[in-house]
Backbone bond lengths (Angstrom), bond angles and torsions (degrees), N, CA, C in turn:
res aa  C-N    CA-C-N  psi(-1)  N-CA   C-N-CA  omega(-1)  CA-C   N-CA-C  phi
1 M - - - 1.442 - - 1.516 107.68 -
2 G 1.299 117.74 119.08 1.443 121.52 -177.24 1.515 112.54 -84.49
3 S 1.343 114.53 178.23 1.460 118.55 -177.88 1.519 111.89 -67.41
4 T 1.342 118.49 -30.23 1.462 120.12 177.61 1.518 110.08 -63.01
5 T 1.328 117.18 -43.50 1.457 120.87 177.95 1.522 109.89 -64.53
6 T 1.320 117.57 -41.96 1.458 121.58 178.82 1.522 110.03 -61.53
7 N 1.333 117.49 -44.96 1.460 121.36 178.06 1.523 110.64 -62.21
8 R 1.314 116.73 -40.23 1.458 121.22 179.22 1.524 110.41 -63.07
9 E 1.320 116.54 -41.38 1.464 120.94 178.18 1.533 110.17 -63.06
10 M 1.330 117.00 -42.44 1.458 120.93 179.21 1.523 110.70 -62.92
11 L 1.318 116.62 -44.55 1.456 120.58 -180.00 1.527 111.35 -66.73
12 F 1.323 116.97 -37.43 1.451 120.86 176.95 1.532 109.23 -63.36
13 G 1.313 116.27 -41.71 1.463 120.90 177.16 1.521 111.64 -60.58
14 E 1.330 116.48 -40.71 1.463 120.36 177.39 1.524 110.64 -61.49
15 K 1.316 117.20 -40.88 1.469 121.64 178.80 1.527 110.36 -64.29
16 L 1.320 117.06 -39.98 1.468 120.21 177.97 1.529 110.58 -62.28
17 V 1.323 116.47 -41.57 1.461 120.96 179.27 1.533 109.76 -66.45
18 E 1.337 116.80 -45.30 1.465 121.13 179.46 1.520 111.49 -56.56
19 R 1.318 116.78 -36.64 1.465 121.73 -178.08 1.527 112.85 -86.63
20 G 1.314 116.43 0.49 1.452 120.52 178.12 1.520 114.04 74.98
21 L 1.327 116.77 19.05 1.463 120.94 -178.73 1.521 112.65 -87.92
22 A 1.311 116.79 -21.17 1.463 121.58 179.31 1.520 107.95 -148.75
23 K 1.309 115.39 158.18 1.464 120.97 176.90 1.519 108.52 -92.58
24 T 1.318 115.21 151.76 1.466 120.94 179.03 1.522 110.83 -53.20
25 E 1.325 116.93 -43.64 1.464 120.91 -177.49 1.525 111.15 -63.04
26 Q 1.319 116.84 -37.27 1.465 120.93 179.94 1.525 110.83 -67.17
27 V 1.327 115.99 -44.12 1.469 120.18 178.79 1.528 109.66 -63.48
28 E 1.323 116.76 -45.81 1.472 120.31 179.92 1.518 111.43 -60.80
29 E 1.324 116.48 -41.51 1.465 120.22 178.35 1.524 110.73 -60.11
30 C 1.315 116.94 -46.29 1.466 120.62 -178.05 1.526 111.45 -68.61
31 L 1.332 117.30 -34.23 1.467 119.68 175.57 1.527 110.47 -66.26
32 R 1.342 117.06 -36.19 1.475 120.34 176.06 1.525 110.81 -66.12
33 V 1.326 116.78 -39.53 1.468 120.42 177.21 1.524 109.05 -60.21
34 Q 1.331 117.06 -44.80 1.468 120.26 178.01 1.522 110.89 -58.54
35 A 1.333 116.64 -46.54 1.462 120.99 -179.54 1.524 111.15 -61.84
36 D 1.329 116.84 -41.54 1.463 120.87 178.63 1.533 111.07 -62.81
37 L 1.312 116.21 -45.31 1.469 119.87 179.29 1.527 110.58 -62.66
38 R 1.330 115.57 -43.17 1.460 120.38 179.25 1.524 110.55 -60.69
39 S 1.343 116.67 -42.88 1.471 120.32 -178.13 1.523 111.98 -67.86
40 Q 1.334 116.53 -23.91 1.462 121.33 177.35 1.533 111.71 -86.16
41 G 1.327 116.65 -1.14 1.452 120.39 178.99 1.519 113.62 78.57
42 I 1.318 116.88 15.66 1.468 120.95 179.91 1.520 109.14 -80.58
43 A 1.314 115.10 130.55 1.465 120.27 179.42 1.517 108.53 -144.15
44 P 1.288 118.42 146.06 1.464 125.53 -4.48 1.522 110.60 -77.92
45 V 1.315 114.52 151.44 1.462 121.19 177.39 1.524 107.62 -83.00
46 P 1.340 117.84 131.61 1.464 119.63 178.90 1.529 111.60 -59.80
47 R 1.314 115.92 146.43 1.459 121.37 177.43 1.530 108.87 -69.12
48 L 1.317 115.30 159.40 1.456 121.43 -179.44 1.526 111.10 -55.24
49 G 1.310 117.11 -47.10 1.464 120.66 -179.66 1.513 112.35 -60.94
50 E 1.309 116.69 -38.94 1.465 120.82 178.74 1.525 110.49 -62.49
51 L 1.320 116.53 -41.69 1.467 120.08 179.94 1.526 111.06 -68.43
52 L 1.330 117.30 -40.29 1.458 120.31 178.55 1.525 110.86 -61.65
53 V 1.316 116.73 -39.10 1.462 120.97 177.98 1.531 109.67 -69.99
54 F 1.328 117.08 -46.51 1.470 121.70 -179.14 1.527 111.33 -56.15
55 K 1.335 116.35 -41.38 1.462 120.69 -177.70 1.526 112.35 -80.39
56 G 1.332 117.27 -4.38 1.455 120.50 178.43 1.518 114.36 82.43
57 Y 1.330 117.46 12.75 1.454 121.33 179.89 1.521 112.02 -79.98
58 L 1.318 116.45 -21.51 1.458 122.19 -175.49 1.519 107.45 -148.27
59 S 1.330 116.63 136.30 1.468 118.72 178.08 1.524 109.47 -74.38
60 A 1.306 115.85 155.77 1.466 120.60 178.84 1.528 110.26 -59.88
61 E 1.324 116.00 -38.72 1.471 119.68 -179.92 1.523 111.15 -64.54
62 R 1.328 117.14 -45.81 1.475 120.72 179.09 1.525 110.61 -64.35
63 M 1.333 116.88 -34.83 1.454 119.77 178.53 1.521 110.30 -65.80
64 R 1.333 116.87 -44.19 1.467 120.10 178.05 1.527 110.84 -60.56
65 E 1.329 116.51 -44.22 1.464 120.80 178.74 1.525 110.57 -60.37
66 A 1.326 116.49 -43.15 1.462 120.77 -179.81 1.522 110.68 -64.63
67 A 1.327 116.68 -44.29 1.464 120.60 -179.17 1.529 110.89 -61.85
68 E 1.323 116.50 -35.67 1.459 120.35 179.71 1.521 112.13 -77.52
69 S 1.336 117.46 -31.63 1.462 120.49 -173.86 1.527 114.00 -90.85
70 I 1.320 117.96 -15.93 1.465 120.38 178.41 1.521 107.53 -99.03
71 P 1.344 116.87 104.19 1.466 119.92 -177.96 1.524 111.48 -59.81
72 M 1.307 115.67 139.36 1.475 119.76 -179.04 1.525 111.52 -59.26
73 N 1.340 118.06 -31.85 1.458 117.85 -179.57 1.528 111.68 -68.84
74 S 1.348 117.47 -15.78 1.458 119.42 176.80 1.521 111.32 -81.55
75 V 1.333 117.11 -9.92 1.464 120.22 178.03 1.521 111.29 -121.29
76 E 1.304 116.86 14.57 1.468 120.53 177.74 1.529 109.24 -72.12
77 T 1.295 115.56 152.09 1.456 121.09 176.06 1.515 108.65 -105.24
78 A 1.311 116.02 153.60 1.458 120.70 -178.87 1.507 111.59 -75.08
């Protein structure tokens, strides 16, 4: 997972927080889990949304709705 993907995950997390779908602490925790897995050489690393659902912070249905409603160009990196 490259830095562009990592940046995209961070921006997606910000959008989830802005929309009240997740708390900042929950997103930060899941981003740390991703970083830990990456540092251990584990691949593939679960996506942010997958981790939020796994931890029970977000329902699978709400995650699908969020993924569909947040345009990818709103989380693109320069």
